[in-house]
C-alpha positions in Angstrom: 0.0 0.0 0.0 2.7 2.5 1.0 4.7 2.0 -2.2 1.6 2.7 -4.3 0.9 5.9 -2.3 4.5 7.1 -2.5 5.1 6.1 -6.2 1.7 5.6 -7.9 1.7 3.1 -10.8 -0.3 5.5 -13.0 2.6 8.0 -13.0 5.6 5.7 -12.4 5.0 3.2 -15.2 5.4 5.9 -18.0 8.7 7.0 -16.5 10.0 3.5 -16.4 8.9 2.8 -20.0 10.5 6.1 -21.2 14.0 5.3 -19.9 16.4 2.4 -20.0 15.4 0.0 -17.3 18.0 -0.1 -14.6 19.7 2.4 -12.4 18.5 5.2 -14.7 14.9 4.3 -14.0 15.7 4.2 -10.2 17.1 7.7 -10.4 14.1 8.9 -12.4 11.7 7.5 -9.9 13.6 8.9 -6.9 13.7 12.4 -8.4 10.1 12.4 -9.7 8.6 11.2 -6.4 11.2 12.5 -3.8 11.7 9.0 -2.3 14.8 7.1 -1.3 16.9 5.1 -3.9 15.8 1.9 -2.1 12.1 2.8 -2.3 12.5 3.7 -6.0 14.4 0.5 -6.7 11.7 -1.7 -5.1 9.1 0.1 -7.0 11.0 -0.5 -10.3 11.1 -4.2 -9.5 7.3 -4.2 -8.9 6.5 -2.3 -12.1 9.0 -3.3 -14.8 8.0 -5.8 -17.4 11.5 -7.4 -17.8 13.4 -9.8 -15.6 15.1 -7.8 -12.9 16.2 -8.0 -9.3 17.2 -5.2 -7.0 19.0 -5.6 -3.7 20.8 -4.0 -0.9 24.2 -5.3 0.4 26.3 -4.5 3.4 29.9 -5.7 3.7 29.5 -7.8 0.6 26.4 -9.8 1.9 22.9 -9.3 0.6 20.4 -7.8 3.1 17.3 -7.9 1.0 16.1 -8.2 -2.6 13.0 -7.5 -4.6 12.3 -9.3 -7.9 10.2 -8.4 -10.9 7.3 -10.6 -11.8 9.1 -11.6 -15.0 12.1 -12.8 -13.1 9.8 -14.6 -10.5 8.2 -16.4 -13.5 11.5 -18.0 -14.4 11.0 -20.6 -11.7 13.0 -22.2 -9.0 16.4 -20.6 -9.4 14.9 -17.1 -9.5 12.9 -17.6 -6.4 15.7 -18.7 -4.0 16.4 -16.4 -1.1 19.5 -14.3 -1.4 19.4 -13.1 2.2 22.9 -13.2 3.7 24.4 -14.6 0.4 27.7 -13.2 -0.7 27.8 -11.1 -3.8 30.1 -12.3 -6.6 33.7 -11.2 -6.2 34.0 -9.8 -9.7 30.9 -7.7 -9.4 30.6 -3.9 -9.1 28.7 -4.5 -5.8 31.7 -6.3 -4.4 34.1 -3.6 -5.5 32.0 -0.9 -3.8 31.4 -3.0 -0.7 35.2 -3.3 -0.3 35.9 0.4 -0.8 34.5 2.5 2.0 35.7 5.8 0.4 33.9 5.2 -2.9 30.8 3.6 -1.3 30.4 6.6 1.1 30.9 9.0 -1.7 28.0 7.5 -3.6 30.2 6.2 -6.4 28.7 3.8 -9.0 30.1 0.6 -10.5 28.8 -2.3 -12.5 29.6 -5.5 -14.4 28.3 -7.9 -16.9 28.6 -11.5 -15.5 27.0 -14.8 -16.2 23.6 -14.9 -14.4 24.7 -18.1 -12.6 27.4 -16.1 -10.9 24.6 -14.2 -9.1 21.9 -16.9 -9.1 22.8 -20.5 -8.5 20.8 -22.6 -11.0 20.3 -19.8 -13.5 20.7 -20.8 -17.2 24.4 -21.2 -17.8 24.5 -18.9 -20.8 22.3 -16.1 -19.4 23.9 -12.7 -18.8 23.4 -10.5 -15.7 23.9 -6.8 -16.2 24.6 -5.2 -12.9 24.5 -1.5 -11.9 25.5 -0.6 -8.3 25.7 2.6 -6.3 27.1 3.4 -2.9 24.5 4.8 -0.5 26.8 7.3 1.3 26.6 7.3 5.1 24.0 4.5 5.0 27.1 2.4 4.2 25.4 0.0 1.9 25.3 -0.7 -1.8 22.1 -0.7 -3.9 22.2 -3.0 -6.9 20.0 -3.4 -9.9 20.5 -6.5 -12.0 18.9 -7.0 -15.4 18.8 -10.3 -17.3 18.3 -9.2 -20.9 18.5 -12.5 -22.6 16.2 -14.7 -20.4 13.2 -16.2 -22.1 9.8 -14.8 -21.5 7.6 -16.3 -18.8 5.7 -18.7 -21.1 8.9 -20.0 -22.6 10.5 -20.4 -19.2 7.5 -22.4 -18.0 7.8 -24.7 -21.0 11.5 -25.2 -20.5 11.0 -26.0 -16.8 8.2 -28.4 -17.6 10.5 -30.2 -20.2 13.3 -30.4 -17.7 11.0 -31.9 -15.0 9.6 -34.4 -17.6 13.1 -35.4 -18.7 14.3 -35.8 -15.1 11.2 -37.9 -14.3 11.8 -40.1 -17.4 15.5 -40.5 -16.5 14.5 -41.5 -13.0 11.9 -43.9 -14.2 14.2 -45.6 -16.7 16.9 -46.0 -14.2 14.7 -48.4 -12.2 15.1 -52.2 -12.8 12.1 -53.4 -14.8 10.6 -56.6 -13.8 12.2 -56.6 -10.4 9.7 -56.4 -7.6 12.3 -54.5 -5.4 12.6 -51.6 -7.9 
């Protein structure tokens, strides 16, 4: 309720659709509605159409995340909890977390890594585009991660169904046929 009151969908969605989805959209929402970067990032995750996750990290460990519906629709790997997970060493979030001067100055950083470096179980060829910014005296790093080459929700569902069917068939065929103990 509070997020809708502070950043109404009717006004926020056109801003998100106008800009490049990512930290640019977070900054647009922050400036347009006079809210914190964290609030704007959460609202971006709630309103964007693409697969995206936003999170807050302190000392290189994730404190919280918010996922877009499109990312949630990817299935199991995208739904795992990240709370207290370590951020990838090669990420911009890690670099900012390890540099108090840059983090406290509000510096930004980013990277393009494989999605599986951020999310265990993600498709091995999927890319994660990360944008991170230090939050000054709050001493944390806000991160937006986009997954530009993930399949849409329907395709992801079909892939997950096929993988489950294949695993079931492999499990069924590994049993000894005709043996009452199988």
